[in-house]
A tleap script that builds the chain and sets N, CA, C and O, in Angstrom:
source leaprc.protein.ff14SB
mol = sequence {
  NMET ASP ILE VAL ILE LEU ILE GLY ARG ILE
  LEU PHE GLY ALA ILE PHE PHE ALA GLY ALA
  ALA GLY HIE PHE THR GLN THR ALA ALA MET
  ALA GLN PHE THR GLU SER LYS GLY ILE LYS
  PRO GLY LYS PRO ALA VAL LEU LEU SER GLY
  ALA TRP MET LEU VAL GLY ALA LEU MET VAL
  ALA VAL GLY VAL TRP ALA ASP LEU GLY ALA
  LEU MET LEU ALA VAL PHE LEU LEU PRO THR
  ALA VAL LEU MET HIE ALA PHE TRP LYS GLU
  GLN ASP PRO GLN ALA LYS ALA GLY GLU GLN
  MET HIE PHE ASN LYS ASP LEU SER LEU ALA
  GLY ALA ALA LEU ALA LEU PHE GLY LEU PHE
  ALA ALA PHE GLY ASP GLN ILE GLY LEU MET
  VAL THR GLY PRO LEU PHE CSER
}
set mol.1.N position { -8.621 15.622 -18.644 }
set mol.1.CA position { -8.163 15.208 -17.310 }
set mol.1.C position { -8.022 13.677 -17.102 }
set mol.1.O position { -7.268 13.230 -16.238 }
set mol.2.N position { -8.772 12.878 -17.920 }
set mol.2.CA position { -8.769 11.520 -17.786 }
set mol.2.C position { -7.416 10.921 -17.842 }
set mol.2.O position { -7.114 10.034 -17.043 }
set mol.3.N position { -6.562 11.360 -18.757 }
set mol.3.CA position { -5.174 10.885 -18.933 }
set mol.3.C position { -4.206 11.335 -17.653 }
set mol.3.O position { -3.289 10.631 -17.229 }
set mol.4.N position { -4.548 12.535 -17.158 }
set mol.4.CA position { -3.814 12.932 -15.980 }
set mol.4.C position { -4.129 11.913 -14.859 }
set mol.4.O position { -3.211 11.450 -14.182 }
set mol.5.N position { -5.395 11.565 -14.660 }
set mol.5.CA position { -5.852 10.882 -13.583 }
set mol.5.C position { -5.259 9.335 -13.762 }
set mol.5.O position { -4.905 8.658 -12.797 }
set mol.6.N position { -5.211 8.924 -15.009 }
set mol.6.CA position { -4.546 7.670 -15.170 }
set mol.6.C position { -3.171 7.672 -14.886 }
set mol.6.O position { -2.670 6.777 -14.205 }
set mol.7.N position { -2.500 8.629 -15.364 }
set mol.7.CA position { -0.976 8.607 -14.947 }
set mol.7.C position { -0.974 8.723 -13.387 }
set mol.7.O position { -0.229 7.948 -12.789 }
set mol.8.N position { -1.622 9.484 -12.763 }
set mol.8.CA position { -1.571 9.590 -11.217 }
set mol.8.C position { -1.882 8.215 -10.647 }
set mol.8.O position { -1.198 7.781 -9.720 }
set mol.9.N position { -2.878 7.517 -11.158 }
set mol.9.CA position { -3.089 6.228 -10.663 }
set mol.9.C position { -1.866 5.254 -10.941 }
set mol.9.O position { -1.535 4.458 -10.062 }
set mol.10.N position { -1.235 5.302 -12.073 }
set mol.10.CA position { -0.065 4.527 -12.263 }
set mol.10.C position { 1.103 4.880 -11.412 }
set mol.10.O position { 1.795 4.017 -10.873 }
set mol.11.N position { 1.310 6.134 -11.298 }
set mol.11.CA position { 2.417 6.545 -10.418 }
set mol.11.C position { 2.103 6.209 -8.953 }
set mol.11.O position { 3.037 5.851 -8.236 }
set mol.12.N position { 1.010 6.286 -8.511 }
set mol.12.CA position { 0.616 5.910 -7.076 }
set mol.12.C position { 0.785 4.476 -6.941 }
set mol.12.O position { 1.263 4.013 -5.906 }
set mol.13.N position { 0.417 3.713 -7.943 }
set mol.13.CA position { 0.752 2.243 -7.837 }
set mol.13.C position { 2.124 1.893 -7.857 }
set mol.13.O position { 2.459 0.823 -7.349 }
set mol.14.N position { 3.029 2.697 -8.409 }
set mol.14.CA position { 4.459 2.242 -8.663 }
set mol.14.C position { 5.161 1.919 -7.303 }
set mol.14.O position { 5.997 1.015 -7.295 }
set mol.15.N position { 4.907 2.524 -6.283 }
set mol.15.CA position { 5.600 2.269 -4.983 }
set mol.15.C position { 5.175 0.803 -4.415 }
set mol.15.O position { 5.940 0.088 -3.768 }
set mol.16.N position { 3.834 0.468 -4.757 }
set mol.16.CA position { 3.318 -0.836 -4.216 }
set mol.16.C position { 3.881 -1.859 -5.268 }
set mol.16.O position { 4.306 -2.927 -4.828 }
set mol.17.N position { 3.917 -1.639 -6.540 }
set mol.17.CA position { 4.569 -2.636 -7.455 }
set mol.17.C position { 5.929 -2.868 -6.980 }
set mol.17.O position { 6.263 -4.048 -6.864 }
set mol.18.N position { 6.790 -1.947 -6.681 }
set mol.18.CA position { 8.103 -2.076 -6.232 }
set mol.18.C position { 8.218 -2.954 -4.875 }
set mol.18.O position { 9.017 -3.873 -4.696 }
set mol.19.N position { 7.210 -2.458 -3.923 }
set mol.19.CA position { 7.163 -3.212 -2.562 }
set mol.19.C position { 6.860 -4.551 -2.748 }
set mol.19.O position { 7.481 -5.424 -2.141 }
set mol.20.N position { 5.824 -4.839 -3.651 }
set mol.20.CA position { 5.451 -6.326 -3.929 }
set mol.20.C position { 6.595 -7.084 -4.510 }
set mol.20.O position { 6.887 -8.223 -4.147 }
set mol.21.N position { 7.270 -6.370 -5.482 }
set mol.21.CA position { 8.446 -7.187 -6.043 }
set mol.21.C position { 9.519 -7.387 -5.019 }
set mol.21.O position { 10.261 -8.358 -5.160 }
set mol.22.N position { 9.672 -6.642 -4.085 }
set mol.22.CA position { 10.701 -6.887 -2.934 }
set mol.22.C position { 10.236 -7.965 -2.097 }
set mol.22.O position { 11.039 -8.780 -1.642 }
set mol.23.N position { 8.852 -8.040 -1.831 }
set mol.23.CA position { 8.373 -9.071 -1.117 }
set mol.23.C position { 8.641 -10.291 -1.675 }
set mol.23.O position { 8.976 -11.179 -0.891 }
set mol.24.N position { 8.571 -10.562 -2.909 }
set mol.24.CA position { 8.691 -11.755 -3.710 }
set mol.24.C position { 10.134 -12.132 -4.011 }
set mol.24.O position { 10.434 -13.314 -4.179 }
set mol.25.N position { 11.037 -11.156 -4.083 }
set mol.25.CA position { 12.410 -11.441 -4.534 }
set mol.25.C position { 13.298 -11.418 -3.273 }
set mol.25.O position { 14.404 -11.951 -3.357 }
set mol.26.N position { 12.921 -10.857 -2.127 }
set mol.26.CA position { 13.725 -10.858 -0.985 }
set mol.26.C position { 12.921 -11.389 0.175 }
set mol.26.O position { 12.952 -10.835 1.274 }
set mol.27.N position { 12.225 -12.426 -0.065 }
set mol.27.CA position { 11.346 -13.123 0.856 }
set mol.27.C position { 11.937 -13.499 2.262 }
set mol.27.O position { 11.339 -13.320 3.323 }
set mol.28.N position { 13.214 -14.054 2.126 }
set mol.28.CA position { 13.885 -14.617 3.321 }
set mol.28.C position { 14.151 -13.371 4.249 }
set mol.28.O position { 13.620 -13.302 5.358 }
set mol.29.N position { 14.996 -12.381 3.763 }
set mol.29.CA position { 15.348 -11.212 4.423 }
set mol.29.C position { 14.201 -10.509 5.039 }
set mol.29.O position { 14.324 -10.010 6.157 }
set mol.30.N position { 13.026 -10.436 4.336 }
set mol.30.CA position { 11.930 -9.610 4.784 }
set mol.30.C position { 11.082 -10.409 5.757 }
set mol.30.O position { 10.308 -9.854 6.537 }
set mol.31.N position { 11.238 -11.678 5.695 }
set mol.31.CA position { 10.498 -12.640 6.726 }
set mol.31.C position { 11.254 -12.505 8.053 }
set mol.31.O position { 10.643 -12.437 9.119 }
set mol.32.N position { 12.609 -12.464 7.973 }
set mol.32.CA position { 13.384 -12.203 9.294 }
set mol.32.C position { 13.092 -10.967 9.876 }
set mol.32.O position { 12.958 -10.907 11.098 }
set mol.33.N position { 12.963 -9.872 9.106 }
set mol.33.CA position { 12.658 -8.610 9.592 }
set mol.33.C position { 11.268 -8.672 10.201 }
set mol.33.O position { 11.052 -8.169 11.303 }
set mol.34.N position { 10.348 -9.267 9.515 }
set mol.34.CA position { 8.982 -9.238 9.965 }
set mol.34.C position { 8.866 -9.995 11.370 }
set mol.34.O position { 8.133 -9.589 12.272 }
set mol.35.N position { 9.651 -11.114 11.460 }
set mol.35.CA position { 9.736 -11.895 12.611 }
set mol.35.C position { 10.380 -10.954 13.834 }
set mol.35.O position { 9.928 -10.974 14.979 }
set mol.36.N position { 11.301 -10.277 13.488 }
set mol.36.CA position { 11.986 -9.372 14.512 }
set mol.36.C position { 11.045 -8.445 14.923 }
set mol.36.O position { 11.285 -7.927 16.014 }
set mol.37.N position { 9.904 -8.047 14.273 }
set mol.37.CA position { 8.888 -7.169 14.744 }
set mol.37.C position { 7.805 -7.867 15.478 }
set mol.37.O position { 6.849 -7.203 15.879 }
set mol.38.N position { 7.866 -9.170 15.696 }
set mol.38.CA position { 6.991 -9.926 16.333 }
set mol.38.C position { 5.816 -10.564 15.511 }
set mol.38.O position { 4.826 -11.025 16.078 }
set mol.39.N position { 5.971 -10.568 14.166 }
set mol.39.CA position { 4.830 -11.226 13.453 }
set mol.39.C position { 5.507 -12.452 13.038 }
set mol.39.O position { 6.586 -12.474 12.445 }
set mol.40.N position { 4.786 -13.521 13.397 }
set mol.40.CA position { 5.217 -14.854 12.985 }
set mol.40.C position { 4.046 -15.721 12.620 }
set mol.40.O position { 2.971 -15.646 13.215 }
set mol.41.N position { 4.273 -16.517 11.661 }
set mol.41.CA position { 5.579 -16.805 10.961 }
set mol.41.C position { 5.805 -15.806 9.768 }
set mol.41.O position { 4.903 -15.537 8.974 }
set mol.42.N position { 6.963 -15.321 9.703 }
set mol.42.CA position { 7.360 -14.327 8.730 }
set mol.42.C position { 7.070 -14.504 7.193 }
set mol.42.O position { 6.523 -13.618 6.537 }
set mol.43.N position { 7.471 -15.702 6.665 }
set mol.43.CA position { 7.458 -15.829 5.287 }
set mol.43.C position { 5.948 -15.721 4.766 }
set mol.43.O position { 5.664 -14.929 3.867 }
set mol.44.N position { 5.035 -16.511 5.336 }
set mol.44.CA position { 3.546 -16.289 4.937 }
set mol.44.C position { 3.129 -14.904 4.903 }
set mol.44.O position { 2.446 -14.472 3.974 }
set mol.45.N position { 3.572 -14.072 6.031 }
set mol.45.CA position { 3.158 -12.719 6.133 }
set mol.45.C position { 3.595 -12.048 4.973 }
set mol.45.O position { 2.820 -11.405 4.266 }
set mol.46.N position { 4.928 -12.180 4.719 }
set mol.46.CA position { 5.511 -11.311 3.706 }
set mol.46.C position { 4.865 -11.683 2.246 }
set mol.46.O position { 4.540 -10.781 1.474 }
set mol.47.N position { 4.728 -12.833 1.970 }
set mol.47.CA position { 4.152 -13.272 0.747 }
set mol.47.C position { 2.734 -12.758 0.549 }
set mol.47.O position { 2.368 -12.266 -0.518 }
set mol.48.N position { 1.891 -12.899 1.693 }
set mol.48.CA position { 0.539 -12.508 1.742 }
set mol.48.C position { 0.459 -10.984 1.509 }
set mol.48.O position { -0.340 -10.483 0.719 }
set mol.49.N position { 1.318 -10.299 2.231 }
set mol.49.CA position { 1.245 -8.842 2.141 }
set mol.49.C position { 1.736 -8.334 0.706 }
set mol.49.O position { 1.192 -7.361 0.183 }
set mol.50.N position { 2.701 -8.972 0.135 }
set mol.50.CA position { 3.169 -8.757 -1.132 }
set mol.50.C position { 2.099 -8.881 -2.196 }
set mol.50.O position { 1.921 -8.028 -3.066 }
set mol.51.N position { 1.361 -10.059 -2.067 }
set mol.51.CA position { 0.233 -10.204 -3.004 }
set mol.51.C position { -0.855 -9.248 -2.869 }
set mol.51.O position { -1.457 -8.805 -3.847 }
set mol.52.N position { -1.133 -8.900 -1.568 }
set mol.52.CA position { -2.213 -8.007 -1.233 }
set mol.52.C position { -1.854 -6.500 -1.900 }
set mol.52.O position { -2.696 -5.798 -2.459 }
set mol.53.N position { -0.655 -6.201 -1.756 }
set mol.53.CA position { -0.163 -4.864 -2.245 }
set mol.53.C position { -0.292 -4.785 -3.839 }
set mol.53.O position { -0.778 -3.832 -4.447 }
set mol.54.N position { 0.238 -5.975 -4.420 }
set mol.54.CA position { 0.194 -6.119 -5.921 }
set mol.54.C position { -1.346 -5.994 -6.378 }
set mol.54.O position { -1.670 -5.165 -7.229 }
set mol.55.N position { -2.168 -6.753 -5.845 }
set mol.55.CA position { -3.595 -6.809 -6.238 }
set mol.55.C position { -4.190 -5.379 -6.149 }
set mol.55.O position { -4.739 -4.832 -7.105 }
set mol.56.N position { -4.042 -4.833 -4.960 }
set mol.56.CA position { -4.599 -3.543 -4.773 }
set mol.56.C position { -4.028 -2.410 -5.694 }
set mol.56.O position { -4.776 -1.614 -6.262 }
set mol.57.N position { -2.752 -2.380 -5.805 }
set mol.57.CA position { -2.125 -1.477 -6.901 }
set mol.57.C position { -2.635 -1.691 -8.354 }
set mol.57.O position { -2.875 -0.764 -9.127 }
set mol.58.N position { -2.776 -3.034 -8.646 }
set mol.58.CA position { -3.219 -3.126 -10.008 }
set mol.58.C position { -4.662 -2.765 -10.209 }
set mol.58.O position { -5.060 -2.388 -11.311 }
set mol.59.N position { -5.490 -2.877 -9.119 }
set mol.59.CA position { -6.868 -2.583 -9.231 }
set mol.59.C position { -6.887 -0.921 -9.402 }
set mol.59.O position { -7.670 -0.386 -10.187 }
set mol.60.N position { -6.076 -0.268 -8.700 }
set mol.60.CA position { -6.061 1.193 -8.892 }
set mol.60.C position { -5.462 1.716 -10.124 }
set mol.60.O position { -5.998 2.654 -10.715 }
set mol.61.N position { -4.327 1.140 -10.568 }
set mol.61.CA position { -3.786 1.524 -11.774 }
set mol.61.C position { -4.512 1.222 -13.024 }
set mol.61.O position { -4.619 2.055 -13.925 }
set mol.62.N position { -5.049 -0.057 -13.087 }
set mol.62.CA position { -5.767 -0.499 -14.189 }
set mol.62.C position { -7.281 0.086 -14.222 }
set mol.62.O position { -7.864 0.335 -15.278 }
set mol.63.N position { -7.826 0.268 -12.973 }
set mol.63.CA position { -9.095 0.943 -12.968 }
set mol.63.C position { -10.295 -0.179 -12.878 }
set mol.63.O position { -11.433 0.042 -13.293 }
set mol.64.N position { -9.895 -1.355 -12.306 }
set mol.64.CA position { -10.875 -2.346 -11.952 }
set mol.64.C position { -11.220 -2.178 -10.547 }
set mol.64.O position { -10.348 -2.366 -9.698 }
set mol.65.N position { -12.514 -1.813 -10.185 }
set mol.65.CA position { -12.918 -1.653 -8.907 }
set mol.65.C position { -11.848 -0.869 -8.095 }
set mol.65.O position { -11.496 -1.232 -6.972 }
set mol.66.N position { -11.338 0.253 -8.740 }
set mol.66.CA position { -10.294 1.043 -8.036 }
set mol.66.C position { -10.617 1.421 -6.731 }
set mol.66.O position { -9.736 1.578 -5.885 }
set mol.67.N position { -11.883 1.591 -6.477 }
set mol.67.CA position { -12.287 1.963 -5.057 }
set mol.67.C position { -11.722 0.880 -4.054 }
set mol.67.O position { -10.978 1.145 -3.110 }
set mol.68.N position { -12.170 -0.346 -4.385 }
set mol.68.CA position { -11.705 -1.511 -3.452 }
set mol.68.C position { -10.134 -1.580 -3.500 }
set mol.68.O position { -9.531 -1.846 -2.460 }
set mol.69.N position { -9.494 -1.365 -4.599 }
set mol.69.CA position { -8.074 -1.510 -4.600 }
set mol.69.C position { -7.456 -0.435 -3.686 }
set mol.69.O position { -6.552 -0.749 -2.911 }
set mol.70.N position { -7.888 0.734 -3.753 }
set mol.70.CA position { -7.466 1.770 -2.799 }
set mol.70.C position { -7.734 1.536 -1.369 }
set mol.70.O position { -6.865 1.746 -0.523 }
set mol.71.N position { -8.939 1.096 -1.066 }
set mol.71.CA position { -9.218 0.521 0.285 }
set mol.71.C position { -8.291 -0.455 0.878 }
set mol.71.O position { -7.902 -0.382 2.044 }
set mol.72.N position { -7.895 -1.518 -0.090 }
set mol.72.CA position { -7.074 -2.576 0.244 }
set mol.72.C position { -5.678 -1.975 0.674 }
set mol.72.O position { -5.127 -2.400 1.689 }
set mol.73.N position { -5.157 -1.072 -0.032 }
set mol.73.CA position { -3.922 -0.448 0.191 }
set mol.73.C position { -3.927 0.260 1.544 }
set mol.73.O position { -2.965 0.175 2.308 }
set mol.74.N position { -5.082 0.995 1.838 }
set mol.74.CA position { -5.182 1.685 3.053 }
set mol.74.C position { -5.117 0.711 4.217 }
set mol.74.O position { -4.430 0.885 5.223 }
set mol.75.N position { -5.867 -0.288 3.988 }
set mol.75.CA position { -6.011 -1.451 4.992 }
set mol.75.C position { -4.539 -2.169 5.289 }
set mol.75.O position { -4.223 -2.648 6.378 }
set mol.76.N position { -3.804 -2.148 4.243 }
set mol.76.CA position { -2.373 -2.616 4.479 }
set mol.76.C position { -1.521 -1.692 5.079 }
set mol.76.O position { -0.704 -2.067 5.919 }
set mol.77.N position { -1.629 -0.395 4.707 }
set mol.77.CA position { -0.757 0.573 5.234 }
set mol.77.C position { -0.894 0.985 6.631 }
set mol.77.O position { 0.123 1.206 7.288 }
set mol.78.N position { -1.982 1.101 7.110 }
set mol.78.CA position { -2.259 1.602 8.612 }
set mol.78.C position { -1.667 0.611 9.622 }
set mol.78.O position { -0.968 1.043 10.539 }
set mol.79.N position { -1.910 -0.664 9.497 }
set mol.79.CA position { -1.363 -1.643 10.476 }
set mol.79.C position { 0.121 -1.715 10.153 }
set mol.79.O position { 0.833 -1.922 11.135 }
set mol.80.N position { 0.748 -1.585 8.960 }
set mol.80.CA position { 2.019 -1.721 8.598 }
set mol.80.C position { 2.880 -0.517 9.284 }
set mol.80.O position { 4.003 -0.721 9.744 }
set mol.81.N position { 2.320 0.605 9.303 }
set mol.81.CA position { 2.941 1.824 9.903 }
set mol.81.C position { 3.158 1.581 11.332 }
set mol.81.O position { 4.211 1.952 11.851 }
set mol.82.N position { 2.126 0.912 12.099 }
set mol.82.CA position { 2.204 0.871 13.534 }
set mol.82.C position { 3.003 -0.454 13.921 }
set mol.82.O position { 3.777 -0.489 14.877 }
set mol.83.N position { 2.764 -1.449 13.157 }
set mol.83.CA position { 3.495 -2.680 13.604 }
set mol.83.C position { 4.918 -2.845 13.151 }
set mol.83.O position { 5.766 -3.350 13.886 }
set mol.84.N position { 5.160 -2.439 12.001 }
set mol.84.CA position { 6.479 -2.555 11.315 }
set mol.84.C position { 7.446 -1.383 11.526 }
set mol.84.O position { 8.663 -1.561 11.565 }
set mol.85.N position { 6.894 -0.230 11.656 }
set mol.85.CA position { 7.731 0.923 11.832 }
set mol.85.C position { 7.439 1.796 13.148 }
set mol.85.O position { 7.261 3.013 13.087 }
set mol.86.N position { 7.410 1.164 14.176 }
set mol.86.CA position { 7.111 1.640 15.455 }
set mol.86.C position { 8.305 2.450 15.998 }
set mol.86.O position { 8.940 1.994 16.949 }
set mol.87.N position { 8.641 3.632 15.440 }
set mol.87.CA position { 9.811 4.347 15.787 }
set mol.87.C position { 9.918 4.654 17.120 }
set mol.87.O position { 11.045 4.803 17.591 }
set mol.88.N position { 8.874 4.783 17.864 }
set mol.88.CA position { 8.937 5.132 19.303 }
set mol.88.C position { 9.595 4.137 20.162 }
set mol.88.O position { 10.003 4.453 21.280 }
set mol.89.N position { 9.721 2.885 19.663 }
set mol.89.CA position { 10.321 1.780 20.346 }
set mol.89.C position { 11.760 1.699 20.147 }
set mol.89.O position { 12.447 0.951 20.842 }
set mol.90.N position { 12.271 2.467 19.190 }
set mol.90.CA position { 13.831 2.324 18.885 }
set mol.90.C position { 14.694 3.303 19.755 }
set mol.90.O position { 14.404 4.480 19.968 }
set mol.91.N position { 15.807 2.637 20.229 }
set mol.91.CA position { 16.666 3.422 21.122 }
set mol.91.C position { 17.800 4.245 20.308 }
set mol.91.O position { 18.222 5.354 20.637 }
set mol.92.N position { 18.188 3.537 19.252 }
set mol.92.CA position { 19.245 4.115 18.442 }
set mol.92.C position { 18.714 5.235 17.655 }
set mol.92.O position { 17.681 5.034 17.017 }
set mol.93.N position { 19.357 6.554 17.605 }
set mol.93.CA position { 18.739 7.658 16.961 }
set mol.93.C position { 18.587 7.529 15.501 }
set mol.93.O position { 17.639 7.995 14.867 }
set mol.94.N position { 19.648 6.821 14.968 }
set mol.94.CA position { 19.481 6.634 13.359 }
set mol.94.C position { 18.420 5.591 13.031 }
set mol.94.O position { 17.677 5.726 12.059 }
set mol.95.N position { 18.363 4.587 13.825 }
set mol.95.CA position { 17.256 3.677 13.544 }
set mol.95.C position { 15.828 4.194 13.732 }
set mol.95.O position { 14.883 3.921 12.992 }
set mol.96.N position { 15.790 5.035 14.897 }
set mol.96.CA position { 14.584 5.654 15.091 }
set mol.96.C position { 14.097 6.645 13.959 }
set mol.96.O position { 12.927 6.752 13.593 }
set mol.97.N position { 15.173 7.350 13.462 }
set mol.97.CA position { 14.852 8.336 12.280 }
set mol.97.C position { 14.348 7.581 11.091 }
set mol.97.O position { 13.344 7.967 10.492 }
set mol.98.N position { 15.049 6.461 10.713 }
set mol.98.CA position { 14.654 5.594 9.636 }
set mol.98.C position { 13.348 5.138 9.766 }
set mol.98.O position { 12.584 5.157 8.801 }
set mol.99.N position { 12.983 4.691 10.962 }
set mol.99.CA position { 11.627 3.958 11.187 }
set mol.99.C position { 10.511 5.249 11.138 }
set mol.99.O position { 9.420 5.121 10.581 }
set mol.100.N position { 10.880 6.313 11.699 }
set mol.100.CA position { 9.984 7.438 11.668 }
set mol.100.C position { 9.658 7.813 10.265 }
set mol.100.O position { 8.500 8.110 9.974 }
set mol.101.N position { 10.622 7.817 9.365 }
set mol.101.CA position { 10.447 8.154 7.987 }
set mol.101.C position { 9.382 7.169 7.218 }
set mol.101.O position { 8.558 7.562 6.392 }
set mol.102.N position { 9.553 5.857 7.635 }
set mol.102.CA position { 8.790 4.807 6.986 }
set mol.102.C position { 7.444 4.941 7.593 }
set mol.102.O position { 6.434 4.785 6.906 }
set mol.103.N position { 7.392 5.227 8.863 }
set mol.103.CA position { 6.053 5.422 9.446 }
set mol.103.C position { 5.229 6.552 8.849 }
set mol.103.O position { 4.048 6.396 8.535 }
set mol.104.N position { 5.887 7.686 8.705 }
set mol.104.CA position { 5.260 8.798 8.107 }
set mol.104.C position { 4.877 8.642 6.742 }
set mol.104.O position { 3.805 9.085 6.331 }
set mol.105.N position { 5.844 7.924 5.879 }
set mol.105.CA position { 5.494 7.553 4.471 }
set mol.105.C position { 4.212 6.784 4.487 }
set mol.105.O position { 3.279 7.066 3.735 }
set mol.106.N position { 4.180 5.822 5.343 }
set mol.106.CA position { 2.960 4.855 5.255 }
set mol.106.C position { 1.760 5.636 5.680 }
set mol.106.O position { 0.710 5.446 5.066 }
set mol.107.N position { 1.798 6.464 6.630 }
set mol.107.CA position { 0.622 7.244 6.981 }
set mol.107.C position { 0.192 8.152 5.831 }
set mol.107.O position { -1.009 8.285 5.596 }
set mol.108.N position { 1.099 8.771 5.118 }
set mol.108.CA position { 0.889 9.664 4.055 }
set mol.108.C position { 0.256 8.916 2.903 }
set mol.108.O position { -0.633 9.436 2.228 }
set mol.109.N position { 0.715 7.692 2.677 }
set mol.109.CA position { 0.198 6.837 1.562 }
set mol.109.C position { -1.188 6.348 1.978 }
set mol.109.O position { -2.087 6.318 1.138 }
set mol.110.N position { -1.391 5.980 3.186 }
set mol.110.CA position { -2.773 5.552 3.732 }
set mol.110.C position { -3.727 6.748 3.397 }
set mol.110.O position { -4.794 6.536 2.820 }
set mol.111.N position { -3.354 7.938 3.744 }
set mol.111.CA position { -4.231 9.061 3.550 }
set mol.111.C position { -4.485 9.279 2.103 }
set mol.111.O position { -5.641 9.571 1.795 }
set mol.112.N position { -3.660 9.192 1.238 }
set mol.112.CA position { -3.809 9.364 -0.204 }
set mol.112.C position { -4.794 8.136 -0.619 }
set mol.112.O position { -5.715 8.362 -1.404 }
set mol.113.N position { -4.596 6.866 -0.097 }
set mol.113.CA position { -5.297 5.796 -0.515 }
set mol.113.C position { -6.782 5.968 -0.064 }
set mol.113.O position { -7.712 5.673 -0.815 }
set mol.114.N position { -6.955 6.437 1.145 }
set mol.114.CA position { -8.361 6.733 1.591 }
set mol.114.C position { -8.920 7.829 0.773 }
set mol.114.O position { -10.088 7.713 0.402 }
set mol.115.N position { -8.225 8.904 0.434 }
set mol.115.CA position { -8.777 9.881 -0.461 }
set mol.115.C position { -9.213 9.362 -1.752 }
set mol.115.O position { -10.300 9.669 -2.241 }
set mol.116.N position { -8.334 8.541 -2.337 }
set mol.116.CA position { -8.649 7.836 -3.637 }
set mol.116.C position { -9.932 6.944 -3.552 }
set mol.116.O position { -10.767 6.927 -4.456 }
set mol.117.N position { -10.042 6.140 -2.309 }
set mol.117.CA position { -11.121 5.343 -2.095 }
set mol.117.C position { -12.394 6.212 -2.180 }
set mol.117.O position { -13.338 5.900 -2.907 }
set mol.118.N position { -12.378 7.290 -1.423 }
set mol.118.CA position { -13.577 8.158 -1.394 }
set mol.118.C position { -13.899 8.791 -2.768 }
set mol.118.O position { -15.055 8.880 -3.182 }
set mol.119.N position { -12.821 9.224 -3.450 }
set mol.119.CA position { -13.207 9.660 -4.872 }
set mol.119.C position { -13.666 8.739 -5.857 }
set mol.119.O position { -14.607 8.992 -6.610 }
set mol.120.N position { -12.966 7.586 -5.867 }
set mol.120.CA position { -13.431 6.470 -6.694 }
set mol.120.C position { -14.852 5.928 -6.430 }
set mol.120.O position { -15.604 5.613 -7.352 }
set mol.121.N position { -15.188 5.834 -5.104 }
set mol.121.CA position { -16.440 5.475 -4.641 }
set mol.121.C position { -17.585 6.414 -5.073 }
set mol.121.O position { -18.637 6.014 -5.573 }
set mol.122.N position { -17.283 7.674 -4.834 }
set mol.122.CA position { -18.226 8.725 -5.171 }
set mol.122.C position { -18.343 9.131 -6.641 }
set mol.122.O position { -19.433 9.451 -7.114 }
set mol.123.N position { -17.262 9.116 -7.332 }
set mol.123.CA position { -17.145 9.660 -8.621 }
set mol.123.C position { -16.692 8.680 -9.803 }
set mol.123.O position { -16.564 9.059 -10.967 }
set mol.124.N position { -16.479 7.456 -9.389 }
set mol.124.CA position { -15.765 6.546 -10.332 }
set mol.124.C position { -16.459 6.217 -11.601 }
set mol.124.O position { -15.815 5.830 -12.576 }
set mol.125.N position { -17.754 6.356 -11.628 }
set mol.125.CA position { -18.549 6.261 -12.922 }
set mol.125.C position { -18.410 7.487 -13.905 }
set mol.125.O position { -18.782 7.511 -15.078 }
set mol.126.N position { -17.774 8.544 -13.164 }
set mol.126.CA position { -17.529 9.765 -14.035 }
set mol.126.C position { -16.045 9.765 -14.364 }
set mol.126.O position { -15.702 10.760 -15.001 }
set mol.127.N position { -15.192 8.995 -14.120 }
set mol.127.CA position { -13.855 8.985 -14.297 }
set mol.127.C position { -13.518 8.123 -15.550 }
set mol.127.O position { -13.701 6.906 -15.561 }
set mol.128.N position { -13.042 8.782 -16.546 }
set mol.128.CA position { -12.711 8.022 -17.848 }
set mol.128.C position { -11.452 7.072 -17.634 }
set mol.128.O position { -10.799 7.113 -16.591 }
set mol.129.N position { -11.152 6.218 -18.682 }
set mol.129.CA position { -10.078 5.302 -18.616 }
set mol.129.C position { -10.051 4.387 -17.435 }
set mol.129.O position { -9.009 4.104 -16.844 }
set mol.130.N position { -11.179 3.956 -17.127 }
set mol.130.CA position { -11.408 2.977 -16.112 }
set mol.130.C position { -12.011 1.770 -16.701 }
set mol.130.O position { -12.851 1.923 -17.588 }
set mol.131.N position { -11.680 0.581 -16.312 }
set mol.131.CA position { -12.253 -0.725 -16.790 }
set mol.131.C position { -13.634 -0.859 -16.224 }
set mol.131.O position { -14.567 -1.125 -16.981 }
set mol.132.N position { -13.808 -0.700 -15.019 }
set mol.132.CA position { -15.149 -0.938 -14.199 }
set mol.132.C position { -15.470 0.428 -13.419 }
set mol.132.O position { -14.621 1.277 -13.148 }
set mol.133.N position { -16.662 0.489 -13.144 }
set mol.133.CA position { -17.005 1.462 -12.113 }
set mol.133.C position { -16.662 1.095 -10.752 }
set mol.133.O position { -15.961 0.105 -10.539 }
set mol.134.N position { -17.137 1.870 -9.758 }
set mol.134.CA position { -16.837 1.549 -8.271 }
set mol.134.C position { -17.647 0.330 -7.828 }
set mol.134.O position { -18.717 0.050 -8.369 }
set mol.135.N position { -17.138 -0.363 -6.871 }
set mol.135.CA position { -17.714 -1.506 -6.255 }
set mol.135.C position { -18.678 -0.905 -5.064 }
set mol.135.O position { -19.792 -1.384 -4.849 }
set mol.136.N position { -18.193 0.073 -4.395 }
set mol.136.CA position { -18.919 0.698 -3.372 }
set mol.136.C position { -19.510 2.094 -3.914 }
set mol.136.O position { -18.974 2.735 -4.818 }
set mol.137.N position { -20.620 2.458 -3.282 }
set mol.137.CA position { -21.195 3.740 -3.800 }
set mol.137.C position { -21.998 4.439 -2.707 }
set mol.137.O position { -22.552 5.513 -2.939 }
savepdb mol mol.pdb
quit
């Protein structure tokens, strides 16, 4: 089962690796979007959130304090869902549907990250293919 858990950790991290890459390669466009949502200045917010995602995802995928990495991702996702994907504020039906999809995705991923946090904190010493045990217990 250790290899299955490792593959799951890597696959879970993949969306955050891609998201972080987007933050670093499309910073200007993302900063403009961020500012349109009322978060200023946009560029530092985009770069900081990209770094936060990357570090959290690496911690989960590699297994270095994976509990902390999972918690970092949940802490990123919950405010992101509310602040960046507030579908209830959209008037255009197509924009509303798109934002609702992103909101739901972020909530689902936050739930998965919180579940991983709990599992890593409770059973991290028993999970193979990890570099460190849990930081929290």
